[in-house]
VOPAGU-2260 file (C-alpha; in pm, 1 decimal, decimal comma):
REM VOPAGU-2260
SITE   aa  ch    i         X         Y         Z
SITE  UNK   A    0   16362,3     499,7   11752,4
SITE  UNK   A    1   16616,2     729,1   11578,4
SITE  UNK   A    2   16373,9     815,5   11298,1
SITE  UNK   A    3   16084,0     916,7   11522,5
SITE  UNK   A    4   16314,0    1097,5   11767,8
SITE  UNK   A    5   16491,7    1293,1   11493,4
SITE  UNK   A    6   16167,1    1397,7   11326,7
SITE  UNK   A    7   16019,3    1508,3   11660,6
SITE  UNK   A    8   16329,2    1712,1   11751,3
SITE  UNK   A    9   16333,8    1889,5   11414,6
SITE  UNK   A   10   15957,2    1950,6   11400,0
SITE  UNK   A   11   15947,4    2095,5   11749,4
SITE  UNK   A   12   16262,1    2309,0   11751,0
SITE  UNK   A   13   16206,9    2685,1   11727,7
SITE  UNK   A   14   16499,0    2723,8   11481,3
SITE  UNK   A   15   16343,2    2504,0   11214,3
SITE  UNK   A   16   16116,2    2676,7   10962,9
SITE  UNK   A   17   16078,7    2387,7   10719,6
SITE  UNK   A   18   16153,9    2016,7   10733,4
SITE  UNK   A   19   16203,9    1784,0   10438,9
SITE  UNK   A   20   16240,5    1412,8   10507,4
SITE  UNK   A   21   16454,9    1272,9   10225,9
SITE  UNK   A   22   16480,6     910,1   10332,1
SITE  UNK   A   23   16389,8     684,6   10620,9
SITE  UNK   A   24   16447,3     319,8   10690,7
SITE  UNK   A   25   16316,2     129,2   10988,4
SITE  UNK   A   26   16435,3    -228,2   10992,7
SITE  UNK   A   27   16497,9    -468,0   11282,4
SITE  UNK   A   28   16874,9    -431,2   11232,1
SITE  UNK   A   29   16910,0     -65,6   11132,7
SITE  UNK   A   30   16726,8     265,3   11139,1
SITE  UNK   A   31   16827,5     561,3   10930,3
SITE  UNK   A   32   16705,9     906,4   10845,1
SITE  UNK   A   33   16816,6    1172,9   10601,5
SITE  UNK   A   34   16648,5    1508,8   10640,9
SITE  UNK   A   35   16698,5    1872,4   10544,5
SITE  UNK   A   36   16591,1    2140,9   10790,3
SITE  UNK   A   37   16567,9    2501,9   10680,2
SITE  UNK   A   38   16675,5    2722,7   10968,3
SITE  UNK   A   39   16508,8    3057,7   11041,5
SITE  UNK   A   40   16809,0    3251,7   10900,3
SITE  UNK   A   41   16779,4    3070,6   10565,3
SITE  UNK   A   42   17063,4    2826,6   10630,9
SITE  UNK   A   43   17009,9    2452,2   10592,1
SITE  UNK   A   44   17100,5    2168,7   10824,5
SITE  UNK   A   45   17145,0    1834,8   10647,1
SITE  UNK   A   46   17088,9    1555,0   10896,4
SITE  UNK   A   47   17207,4    1198,2   10836,8
SITE  UNK   A   48   17177,7     947,2   11117,4
SITE  UNK   A   49   17191,6     568,8   11119,1
SITE  UNK   A   50   17195,6     333,4   11413,4
SITE  UNK   A   51   17221,1     -40,2   11460,2
SITE  UNK   A   52   17333,9    -284,9   11723,4
SITE  UNK   A   53   17639,8    -131,3   11890,7
SITE  UNK   A   54   17708,0     129,0   11621,4
SITE  UNK   A   55   17594,6     477,0   11520,0
SITE  UNK   A   56   17686,3     690,0   11220,4
SITE  UNK   A   57   17604,3    1057,7   11193,2
SITE  UNK   A   58   17668,3    1366,3   10989,5
SITE  UNK   A   59   17519,7    1709,6   11055,7
SITE  UNK   A   60   17612,7    1950,0   10775,8
SITE  UNK   A   61   17516,9    2316,3   10823,0
SITE  UNK   A   62   17541,2    2546,3   10524,1
SITE  UNK   A   63   17416,3    2875,9   10385,9
SITE  UNK   A   64   17410,7    2993,1   10024,9
SITE  UNK   A   65   17572,0    2665,3    9918,8
SITE  UNK   A   66   17873,2    2712,0   10146,6
SITE  UNK   A   67   17950,4    2490,4   10443,5
SITE  UNK   A   68   17947,6    2666,6   10777,9
SITE  UNK   A   69   18025,3    2359,6   10987,8
SITE  UNK   A   70   17990,9    1982,5   10971,5
SITE  UNK   A   71   18003,2    1731,2   11254,5
SITE  UNK   A   72   18049,5    1363,8   11173,7
SITE  UNK   A   73   18203,0    1038,1   11281,3
SITE  UNK   A   74   18331,9     907,8   10949,1
SITE  UNK   A   75   18634,7     691,3   11031,8
SITE  UNK   A   76   18907,8     912,3   10894,6
SITE  UNK   A   77   19133,7    1168,7   11067,0
SITE  UNK   A   78   19266,4     894,5   11293,7
SITE  UNK   A   79   19515,9    1135,3   11450,1
SITE  UNK   A   80   19242,6    1329,3   11633,8
SITE  UNK   A   81   19200,4    1266,3   12005,0
SITE  UNK   A   82   18831,7    1172,7   11994,9
SITE  UNK   A   83   18851,6     966,8   11676,8
SITE  UNK   A   84   18623,3     914,4   11493,8
SITE  UNK   A   85   18425,7    1217,7   11616,9
SITE  UNK   A   86   18529,5    1540,6   11449,0
SITE  UNK   A   87   18405,9    1872,4   11316,0
SITE  UNK   A   88   18484,4    2054,0   10993,6
SITE  UNK   A   89   18504,7    2426,1   11066,3
SITE  UNK   A   90   18602,8    2605,2   10747,8
SITE  UNK   A   91   18923,4    2438,1   10635,9
SITE  UNK   A   92   19001,6    2319,3   10990,6
SITE  UNK   A   93   18924,1    1967,2   11107,0
SITE  UNK   A   94   18899,7    1949,7   11483,9
SITE  UNK   A   95   18840,7    1677,1   11735,6
SITE  UNK   A   96   18503,1    1689,8   11908,3
SITE  UNK   A   97   18296,0    1484,2   12146,3
SITE  UNK   A   98   18030,8    1240,9   12031,1
SITE  UNK   A   99   17751,9    1481,4   11937,4
SITE  UNK   A  100   17379,6    1452,0   11872,9
SITE  UNK   A  101   17114,6    1653,4   11692,1
SITE  UNK   A  102   17010,1    1848,9   12000,9
SITE  UNK   A  103   17372,6    1952,7   12061,4
SITE  UNK   A  104   17401,6    2072,1   11701,4
SITE  UNK   A  105   17078,3    2272,2   11715,9
SITE  UNK   A  106   17190,0    2430,3   12043,4
SITE  UNK   A  107   17522,5    2525,2   11881,7
SITE  UNK   A  108   17344,8    2682,4   11581,6
SITE  UNK   A  109   17102,8    2866,1   11808,5
SITE  UNK   A  110   17391,5    3008,2   12009,3
SITE  UNK   A  111   17578,6    3118,4   11693,4
SITE  UNK   A  112   17269,9    3289,7   11551,3
SITE  UNK   A  113   17198,4    3463,6   11879,5
SITE  UNK   A  114   17554,1    3604,5   11886,2
SITE  UNK   A  115   17546,0    3726,8   11525,2
């Protein structure tokens, strides 16, 4: 389900100019997708999602000209943050954030581009 849903969201979103599917796996115990979406301003969103029974791993890395703008992930480090393991890298800052999904990230990017 995560693979098909992620591809559909990226293919249908007005921000995405180009989509490259790097890797997919659909197995009874796990689904995963790695994809790169070129955004209309030339930035790239690297999407990594995996899901299994009672677990989900994600990383959404947004960059332009080889430099990270922002990355959301739930890697199990930064245990001191209030919403561990969910966090966001914003420049050199690492901040707590809510559990986030691809639609949330695209909405955030859309809002940032609209304001710039």
